[in-house]
C-alpha positions in Angstrom: -20.4 -35.8 69.5 -17.1 -34.0 68.7 -17.0 -35.5 65.2 -20.5 -34.5 64.5 -19.8 -30.9 65.6 -16.7 -30.7 63.3 -18.8 -32.1 60.4 -21.5 -29.4 61.0 -18.9 -26.7 61.2 -17.3 -27.8 57.9 -20.6 -27.8 56.1 -21.3 -24.3 57.4 -17.9 -23.1 56.2 -18.6 -24.4 52.7 -22.0 -22.6 52.7 -20.5 -19.3 53.9 -17.7 -19.5 51.2 -20.4 -20.1 48.5 -22.5 -17.2 49.7 -19.4 -14.9 49.8 -18.5 -15.9 46.3 -22.0 -15.0 45.0 -21.8 -11.5 46.6 -18.4 -10.7 45.1 -18.1 -8.5 42.0 -17.9 -10.5 38.7 -14.4 -10.9 37.2 -13.6 -9.2 33.9 -13.8 -11.6 30.9 -10.7 -13.0 29.5 -9.3 -10.9 26.7 -10.1 -12.1 23.2 -7.3 -12.1 20.6 -8.2 -11.6 16.9 -5.9 -13.1 14.3 -4.1 -10.4 12.5 -4.6 -7.8 15.2 -2.5 -9.0 18.2 -2.9 -7.0 21.3 -6.1 -5.1 20.1 -9.7 -5.9 20.7 -12.0 -6.2 17.8 -13.8 -2.9 18.7 -10.6 -0.8 18.3 -9.1 -2.6 15.3 -8.9 -0.1 12.3 -11.1 -0.7 9.3 -9.0 -1.1 6.1 -9.5 1.8 3.6 -10.9 0.8 0.1 -8.3 0.2 -2.6 -8.4 3.1 -5.0 -5.3 2.2 -6.9 -7.2 0.6 -9.8 -8.4 3.0 -12.5 -12.2 3.3 -12.7 -13.8 2.5 -16.1 -14.6 6.2 -16.7 -10.9 7.1 -16.5 -9.9 4.6 -19.2 -7.9 6.3 -22.0 -9.8 6.8 -25.2 -7.9 5.4 -28.2 -6.1 8.1 -30.1 -7.2 10.9 -27.7 -3.8 12.5 -28.0 -4.5 13.3 -31.6 -7.9 15.0 -31.0 -8.3 18.2 -33.1 -5.2 17.6 -35.2 -5.5 17.8 -39.1 -6.1 14.4 -40.6 -7.9 13.0 -37.6 -11.6 12.7 -36.7 -13.3 12.2 -33.4 -16.0 9.6 -33.5 -19.5 10.9 -32.8 -22.7 9.1 -31.7 -24.2 7.2 -34.6 -21.0 7.0 -36.6 -19.9 3.9 -38.5 -16.5 3.4 -40.1 -18.2 3.3 -43.5 -19.9 6.7 -42.9 -16.6 8.2 -41.7 -14.7 6.9 -44.7 -17.3 8.2 -47.1 -17.3 11.7 -45.5 -13.5 11.8 -45.8 -13.1 10.4 -49.3 -11.4 7.2 -48.1 -11.9 3.4 -48.1 -13.1 2.0 -44.8 -10.5 -0.7 -45.2 -7.8 1.9 -45.3 -9.2 3.5 -42.1 -9.1 0.2 -40.4 -5.5 -0.4 -41.4 -4.3 3.1 -40.5 -5.9 2.8 -37.1 -5.0 -0.8 -36.4 -8.7 -1.8 -36.0 -9.0 -5.6 -35.6 -12.8 -5.2 -35.8 -14.1 -2.4 -38.1 -17.5 -2.6 -36.4 -16.1 -1.7 -33.0 -15.5 2.0 -32.7 -16.5 4.1 -29.7 -17.7 7.7 -29.2 -14.8 9.9 -28.5 -12.3 7.7 -30.2 -9.9 9.6 -32.5 -9.3 8.0 -35.9 -6.7 8.8 -38.6 -8.6 9.7 -41.8 -5.7 10.7 -44.0 -2.8 8.5 -45.0 0.2 8.4 -42.6 2.7 11.0 -43.7 0.1 13.1 -45.5 -0.3 16.8 -45.0 -3.8 18.2 -44.6 -4.3 21.8 -45.7 -6.7 24.0 -43.8 -9.0 23.8 -46.9 -9.3 20.1 -46.4 -7.0 19.1 -49.3 -4.7 16.2 -48.5 -1.2 16.4 -49.9 1.1 13.4 -49.9 4.8 14.5 -49.4 7.5 12.8 -51.5 10.7 12.5 -49.4 11.5 14.1 -46.1 12.3 17.5 -47.6 9.0 17.8 -49.7 6.9 20.8 -49.1 3.1 20.9 -49.1 1.7 22.0 -52.4 0.2 25.5 -52.3 -3.6 25.8 -52.0 -5.3 26.1 -55.3 -7.0 29.4 -56.0 -10.8 29.0 -56.1 -12.2 28.9 -59.6 -13.8 32.1 -60.9 -16.8 30.1 -62.2 -18.2 26.6 -61.6 -16.3 23.8 -63.5 -17.7 22.9 -66.9 -19.9 19.8 -67.0 -17.9 16.5 -67.3 -14.6 18.3 -66.4 -12.8 18.8 -63.1 -9.5 19.8 -61.7 -8.2 16.2 -61.6 -8.7 15.5 -65.3 -11.4 13.0 -64.5 -14.6 13.0 -66.5 -17.9 11.4 -65.5 -20.7 9.7 -67.4 -24.4 9.4 -66.4 -24.9 6.4 -64.2 -28.5 5.8 -65.4 -30.8 6.8 -68.2 -33.8 7.8 -66.2 -35.3 11.2 -65.5 -33.8 13.3 -62.7 -36.5 13.5 -60.0 -34.4 15.0 -57.2 -31.6 17.6 -57.4 -28.7 18.6 -55.2 -29.5 21.2 -52.6 -26.5 20.8 -50.0 -29.0 20.2 -47.1 -31.6 17.5 -47.8 -30.2 15.9 -50.9 -26.5 15.3 -51.3 -26.7 14.1 -54.9 -29.2 13.4 -57.7 -32.2 11.1 -57.7 -32.7 9.3 -61.0 -36.0 7.5 -61.7 -36.2 4.1 -63.4 -37.7 0.6 -63.3 -36.6 -2.2 -61.0 -33.7 -4.0 -62.6 -32.6 -1.1 -64.8 -28.8 -1.0 -65.2 -26.7 1.2 -62.9 -23.4 2.1 -64.6 -20.0 3.2 -63.2 -19.6 7.0 -63.8 -15.8 6.7 -64.3 -13.0 4.2 -64.0 -12.3 3.3 -60.3 -12.1 0.8 -57.5 -15.0 -0.6 -55.5 -14.3 0.5 -51.9 -17.7 -0.5 -50.5 -20.5 -2.8 -51.6 -23.1 -3.6 -49.0 -26.1 -2.3 -47.0 -24.4 -1.1 -43.8 -25.1 2.7 -44.3 -28.5 3.8 -43.0 -30.6 5.6 -45.6 -28.7 4.3 -48.6 -30.0 0.7 -48.9 -27.8 -1.5 -51.1 -24.9 0.8 -51.8 -21.8 0.8 -54.0 -19.0 3.4 -53.5 -16.2 3.8 -56.1 -12.9 5.6 -55.5 -11.6 7.1 -58.7 -8.5 8.9 -57.4 -7.3 10.7 -54.3 -9.9 13.4 -54.9 -13.2 11.8 -56.1 -15.6 9.2 -54.9 -19.0 8.3 -56.4 -21.9 6.6 -54.5 -24.8 4.6 -56.0 -27.7 3.9 -53.6 -31.0 2.0 -53.2 -30.0 -0.8 -55.6 -32.0 -4.0 -56.1 -28.8 -6.0 -56.5 -25.0 -5.4 -56.5 -22.9 -6.9 -59.3 -19.4 -6.0 -58.1 -17.3 -6.7 -55.0 -15.0 -4.7 -52.8 -11.5 -4.1 -54.2 -12.7 -4.9 -57.7 -11.6 -2.5 -60.5 -14.3 -1.2 -62.8 -14.5 0.7 -66.0 -16.5 3.7 -67.0 -19.9 2.6 -68.3 -19.6 -0.9 -66.7 -22.9 -2.3 -65.2 -22.2 -2.5 -61.5 -25.8 -2.8 -60.0 -29.5 -3.0 -60.8 -31.8 -0.2 -59.8 -34.2 -0.8 -56.9 -35.8 0.8 -53.9 -34.0 -0.6 -50.9 -34.3 1.9 -48.0 -36.3 4.2 -50.4 -40.0 5.1 -51.1 -39.8 4.2 -54.8 -37.5 2.7 -57.4 -34.6 5.2 -58.1 -30.9 5.6 -58.1 -29.4 8.1 -55.6 -26.1 9.2 -57.1 -23.5 11.2 -55.3 -20.1 12.7 -56.3 -17.8 13.5 -53.4 -14.7 15.7 -53.6 -12.4 15.1 -50.7 -15.3 13.5 -49.0 -17.6 16.5 -49.4 -20.8 16.2 -51.6 -20.7 18.3 -54.7 -23.5 18.9 -57.3 -23.2 16.1 -59.8 -24.9 18.2 -62.4 -21.8 20.4 -62.6 -19.7 17.3 -63.5 -22.0 15.3 -65.8 -22.3 16.0 -69.5 -25.5 17.8 -70.7 -28.2 15.6 -72.1 
């Protein structure tokens, strides 16, 4: 009887202890430790700030930007090509590539500043480029403007030009829409070098000119021959006045014709003032 009573009392104690445990407040959960944030809970750990030390693409330095606006330099505009820039400044595109250390002449970007006159040259406000001789050389004085237009086939460099084709002139120089003369002819008619010079461009990479040849005659004059059917000379080749350099065609044109330009210091001038009368 006594053993049974003890047994019942023991069972009741266990039941009371269990009930008491169920009514007690829950214990706080064990703290959670996060790797790298010892002693801090995940809710209070600081969020790392974004790394702003790397330069953004928009802040990348444009090549040559330190020379922007200086004489003898040009800032690339949208739509420019190295050939166009060279033609407009009376230079060879190969020289521009060398002076500006361009490994790929097809890769220039808007805003890039390119050297367009030889290293060491002095560019006068009038646009004339003077190459100093020695460290003590002074820039040559600006020539006075001529009182009247130069006589045909004569110019200030002693260079004379011959007609590049025998056809009729169908388009004249007007400084806005036509930068040279348009000469009519038949497909295959000969196109002749207007003066002795070096081929600085032969190709079709200049929009609006078709198959084009550019000759450099000296440090002052270039001539351009556009819309050809075929090109008979290569870049860097020396040619003589009257030599056949191309055959007339209508590439990038509405009819067969030769578009002929004379450029002085890269600027178009009226060829009629430099060609002999006929």
